N, C-alpha and C positions, 0 to 999 in steps of 0.2 A: 452434543452429539459429537462424536471423534471422527475424525478425517478419514477417508476409505484406506488413505495411506500413511496416517500419523502411527508410529511405532506404538506396540504394545510392552511397556516395562514393568517387570515384574521385580519384586525384593528378594534377596537372600539372606535370611538370619541364621548361618551356620557359625558355630565357633572355629576360626583358624587357630587359634592358640587356649591355653587353659585345660584342666583336667579331663574334659571330655572331647577335645578337638581330634583325637585319634579316629575315633568314628565321625566327627561332622565333618572333618576336611573330607573325607570320602563320600559324604551326601552333598557337601557344595559341589563338588566333583562333577558327581552323575547330573546334577542338576543343570550343570554348563553344560554337558553334553548334551543331554535332552534340547536346552535351548539351541545348541548348533545345529542338531538334527531337524529341529523344527524350521530355521532359517535356511537350512539347503534346501528341504524339502519347497522352499518357496513362503516361508513365514505362516502367518495366518491370513489367508486370503488375501497375501502380497503384502500384507504387515509384517515390517520385523520385529523380532520379540527382544527387548533389549534385559540388561541385568543392571539393576541397583544392588552394590554388594555392602557387607557390613563384618565386624569381626566382633561378636557379643563376649568373647572370651571367656565362654561357661560360665558368665556371671546374671542370675536373676535380673538384676536391677539393670544391668547394659544390655541385657536383652529388652527392656520395655523401653529403653530410651533410644538405642538402636531401632524399635518397631516405629515409634513416635518420627525419627528421624526420615526413615525410609516413606513414611506415610506424608510427610510434610513435603518429602520430594515429588510424591505425586507417582508411583508406583501403584497398578493396580490390583496386586495382592501379592502378600507375603509366602514365602515359602521356609518352613524352617522350625526351628526348636528340637531338643533333643531330649534333657531331663524333664518330668511334670513341673516342675518347681520353674522351668524358664516359660513353658507352655502357659502355665497359670500366669504368669507374669505380663505376656503378651496378649494373652485372649481380652479383657480389659479394652485394651487400647483399640483394638480391631473391632469388638463390640460398638465401642462410643462411635467409631468413626464408620461403621457399618461397611466394614471390610471384610475378606477373608483370609484367614490361615491355613496353610495346605500344610498338615502334621504329618511328617515321615516315619515316625518313630513307634515301633511299639510301646502301649502303656497299661495301667492298671484299670482302665475302663470306668464306669460309673459316672459317666460326663456325658453330658451333651450341650452344645453351643452353637447356635444358628450362624453363627460366622468361623466355624470350624470344619474342616474336612479331614477327618482321623483316615490316613493311609497306611499305618502300620497295623498289628495286628491286636485285636482285642483280646481280653481273656478266653474266650471260647475256641480262638485261631490258634493259640500258642500253649496257656497253661492246663489246658485240660487234655491237651494232646500228652504232653509232657507228664502229667500228674500218673496218665494211665500207663505209658511205657517202662517210668520208673518203677512202678508197683509190682508190674508184671515181671521187671528183669531184674531188679537189683534187691527188692527186701520193702520191709516196711520200717526201717529207722533212718531218721533224717535229722538232718543239723543244719538251720537257717543262718545266714550270715548275709548282712546287706550295707549298702553304703548309706548314711545317716540324712535322708531326704525323703518326699512324698512317694517315688514309686515303690521303693523296696517294703516299705513299710505295710501299703495296700497291696501290693501282688505278693507279699507271704501271708497277709492275713486271705488272699484267696485261695493260696496254696495250701495253707494249713487246712482249710476248709475241704478242698479236693482229696488230700491224703486222708484226711480222717473218715471221709466217706468210702474209701476205699480200705479201710482198715490200718492205715500206717499211724504212726507217733513220731511228732517233733520232738526231739528231746531236748532240742537247747535253739535257742535263737538269739544272734547278739548283732550290733550294728557298730559300724565303724567310722570315722571322718572320710570325707569324700575325696582330700590327700591325706592319705593315713602315713602315719610313721613305723618304722619297723617294730617299734615296741607295740602298737596297736595289733599289726598281724601276728607278731609272736603271741600275744596273748590270745587270739582266736586260735591259733595252733594248740596251744595247750589246752584249751578248752573242748578242743574236737578230741585231742587224746584222752581228755578225762571221760569222753561221753561213750567211747569203745566204738566199734564200728558203725559207722554211719555213712549213709547217701550225703552229700552235701548239695544243699538247692542254694546259690549264691546269686545275689542281685547287687553285689557290690559291682560299679561302673568305673569306667575310665581307667587312670593311673592304678588306683587301689583295686582292681582288678586284674592287672599285670601282677602286681606283687603277690596279690593272694593267692594265684594260680602257681606261681614258682616256688612262693614257700610249702604250699601242699605236696608239690613234687619233691622237694628238699626234705619233706617228712616223713617221704616212702613210703606213702599210703597205698595200697593194691588199687588202682582205678580201675581194673575191668570188674571189680565188687564193688567197689566205693567210688565213682568218678564224681567229680563236682559238676552237677547239673545247672544249666543257666538258661534264661530267655534272651539275655542280651551279651552273650560272649560270641561274636561271629567272626571273621577271617582278618578282619583288623586286630582286634585283640588277639587272637592267636598268634599272628605275626608276631607281635609286639612279646609276648609271653616265650612265642620258641616249641620247637617243635615236640621236646623231651619233655617238656611239662603240660601238653596240649593232648596227648595221646591217650585214649580212653574216655575224654569227658564227652558232656552231652548236651546239645542245644535243640529248643524247639524253635523254628520260624516258618513263615511262610516260603522263604526263599533262602536258597544255598548256591553259590559259585557252581557248583559241580553239575548242576542241573543241563540235562541234555535236549534241550529244547532249539529249535531254531531261533525263536527270540533272543533265548539267552545266550548263544553262540555270537550272534550278532553283538548283542549289550557289551559280552565281555570283551570280545575282540577291539570293539571299538574304546571302551575305557580304556585298556591298556595300552591299546596303541598312542592313544593321547595322553596319558598319566603314567605309563610306565609298566612293563612287562610282568613284575614282580606286584602290583599293585593289589591289596586285597579288597574284597568287594562282599557286603554283606545285605542282610534284609534292610536295613534302614538305608543303606545306599542303594540299592534297587527303589524302594518305595520314592524315593526323592527323585529317582529318574521318571517312573511312570507316572508320578504325578503332574509333574510339568508339561506331560503328552495329555494329560487328562483335562487340564487347563485350557491347553491351546487349543483341543480338540470342541472343548466346551464353549470357547470363544468363538471359533468358528461357525457353529451351529445356531450361535444364539447372536451372532453379528454385537454382542456388547461384552463390558468386560466389569459389571456391575454385580455384587453379591447376588441380589435376586434373581438377577438371569441366570447366572451360572448355575446355582442351586436348583433352578428348574430343568436343566439341560443335563446337568451330571449323571442324574439317574438313569436315563434315556438310552446310553449305549456303555458299549465295554470297549477296553484297550487289551491289545495282545501283549501282556508285561512279559516280562523275563521268566516269570513265575507262573504263568499260566494267564487266560482272560482276567481281569479285573475289573470292577463295575463298581460304582457310589451307590451304597442304599439308600433309598430316599427319607425313611424316618427318622433315621440316627445321625446320616452322613458319615458313617463309616465306612469300609468296603470289604466287598467280597475277597476272599483270599483263598490261598492255597496251604494247609497247615501240613507240616513235615516236622518231622524229628531225624537229628543226625548225631552222629559218633564220630569223634576224630579218630581215624584210622592209622595203622601203622607209617603211613605215607605221610603224616601230618596233614592232610587233607578231610573234609566231611564227609563222611560214606552215608547216604539217606535210609534209613532204616523203617521208616513209617511216612505215610503219605496219604493225604485225600484224593480219591479219583475225580472229585468235581468241586467246583469253587464251594467254599463254605459262607453263610449267611455271616453276617456280624452280631453279635448278642453280647452287647458292653454291658448289659446288667445281669447276664446270667440267669435270665429269666428261667430258661431252661435248664435249671442247675444242675439236676442229677439224673439226667435222663439219659436212655441209652443214644448218646451223641454221635453225630455225623458215621454211622455204620457204613458209610462208603469208604471209610477209610482200607488202605490198602500194606497189608506189611509187604515190605520189599527187603529182598537180600543185601547183605552187603555189599556196598559198591553200584548200588542203585538197580534198577529194572524191577518190573512191578511180578510179585510171584503168581 
């Protein structure tokens, strides 16, 4: 039994270097901010919350070895992972040790682990919303391009089915390396040109995403009619891409930093005061932030840090996250979230064009696959504000 004054130590498993560090650095910073907030508020019933840090460098093998090192160092819980390949490398480690991984990134769904809390969007909280918006707004011809790893293949499979059920056609599908050369991008551009006018659905991540968006802009495609749509390109990627290559592109996510909620104003102000006024904030950043607060409250309520105690308590309360109240769902360990769709406006910032009016229950297996889903959705005018 831990002393009432003994610190609680968590492990951070976010890449500070490597191909996906552009987003993982923001997730790490958000987790650090949440830890500071917990400690400034008196800790967890007086117990200080400490961090054991790491840099798995966007490499699945290093994610596994760093997870083992963190647990050997005695951390109570691990927070981290971005790519699905890294999550899948870490899960056997936490399962063997009977610990928990808090995973703050959207993913392809169709997974359950008794040792994982999924804080990012499940397919019904982003893919389904994006498919509806795209087919209603831009037409029925699509080109898929993705990075060559687990998430893009599975996400594209889901999106293909969603588009098919909405009468749309996927004209072509291509995958490129996680670290693509210019020749890889050029070949994709040639295939897009050969296919005729199409909306692009991109599951390219990290540095490859930046190169792809910039190449699409140089090619001169009209993004008011044929944008790049994505689940993964948030504010960090847009900053790297640049304003001119971002305008008109579409993203679906539970959170955008332009949200005008009191919780979000507090979060974005605190984040930028600590890490820089121009620092981008994405849905993955926000999830990495709120899941630390969920953990701290679960420890406070249960008086323990073991997996069973945390999982028993987590579904019993909600936290006022920047996106809105969030809560862990008991049977799947996924999270009730607030789906939204946004388009990059002329200012270079996201403008929310569709959003849920209530939190949406996670459906990681898309059991209610083709129903009249979440009809509580609100259509909103450019710049926000419910119509």
